[in-house]
C-alpha positions as CSV (number, residue, x, y, z in Angstrom):
1,M,117.2,90.0,114.6
2,T,117.4,93.6,113.7
3,N,116.6,96.9,115.2
4,Y,113.1,96.4,113.6
5,P,111.4,93.9,115.8
6,E,107.9,94.3,114.3
7,C,109.3,93.9,110.7
8,D,111.1,90.7,111.9
9,K,108.0,89.3,113.3
10,L,106.3,89.9,109.9
11,S,109.0,88.4,108.0
12,L,108.9,85.1,110.1
13,Y,105.2,84.7,109.0
14,G,105.3,85.1,105.3
15,S,103.6,82.0,104.2
16,E,101.2,82.1,107.3
17,R,100.2,85.6,106.5
18,R,99.5,84.6,102.6
19,N,97.5,81.9,103.8
20,I,95.4,83.6,106.3
21,V,94.9,86.5,103.7
22,E,93.8,84.1,101.0
23,F,91.4,82.6,103.6
24,I,89.9,85.9,104.4
25,E,89.5,86.6,100.6
26,W,87.8,83.4,100.0
27,L,85.4,84.0,102.9
28,C,84.3,87.4,101.3
29,E,84.1,86.1,97.7
30,N,81.8,83.4,99.1
31,G,79.4,85.5,100.8
32,H,80.9,85.2,104.3
33,G,82.0,88.0,106.6
34,I,84.0,89.0,109.6
35,Y,82.0,90.6,112.5
36,D,82.6,92.6,115.6
37,R,80.7,91.9,118.7
38,V,79.0,95.0,119.7
39,E,77.2,95.9,123.0
40,S,73.6,97.4,122.6
41,R,71.9,99.5,125.5
42,Y,68.6,98.0,124.3
43,E,69.4,94.2,123.8
44,V,70.0,92.0,126.8
45,H,72.7,90.3,124.3
46,P,75.4,91.8,122.3
47,G,75.0,92.1,118.6
48,V,77.2,92.0,115.7
49,E,78.2,94.1,112.8
50,P,80.5,93.9,109.8
51,T,84.1,94.6,111.0
52,R,85.6,98.1,110.1
53,K,89.1,96.8,110.4
54,S,91.1,96.1,107.0
55,R,92.0,92.6,106.1
56,E,95.8,93.6,106.7
57,S,94.9,95.0,110.2
58,L,93.2,91.7,111.1
59,V,96.0,89.6,110.0
60,L,98.6,91.7,111.7
61,Q,96.5,91.6,114.8
62,F,96.4,87.8,114.6
63,L,100.2,87.5,114.1
64,G,100.7,89.7,117.2
65,V,102.4,92.5,115.0
66,D,101.9,96.0,116.2
67,E,100.7,97.9,113.2
68,K,101.6,101.4,114.5
69,E,105.1,100.3,115.6
70,L,105.4,98.3,112.2
71,E,104.7,101.7,110.3
72,K,107.2,103.6,112.4
73,E,109.7,101.0,111.5
74,R,109.1,101.0,107.9
75,R,109.6,104.8,108.0
76,R,112.7,104.6,109.7
77,I,113.9,102.0,107.1
78,L,113.0,104.3,104.3
79,D,114.7,107.3,106.1
80,A,117.8,105.2,106.6
81,Q,117.8,104.2,103.0
82,R,117.6,107.9,101.8
83,E,120.2,109.0,104.0
84,A,122.4,106.2,102.5
85,N,121.5,107.4,99.1
86,G,122.4,110.9,100.0
87,E,118.9,112.1,99.7
88,E,117.1,114.3,102.0
């Protein structure tokens, strides 16, 4: 493990992640969708609406990877690489 736990988690799920993305793409290509449950003041039962989350966000959430922390780690990795290359 490194100092980048979210990146480490993501790398552990490489093939699973690809399979999930392919499945989501298949759903969309075949007229299916992913929906969020929404509460309505006017209905007794909640309704649904198409999710606004990106496919990547859904996959990361499923895998237990914190998307915000992942982005921070990626930026730290890039900063470290730039520093190692003598760039500012």
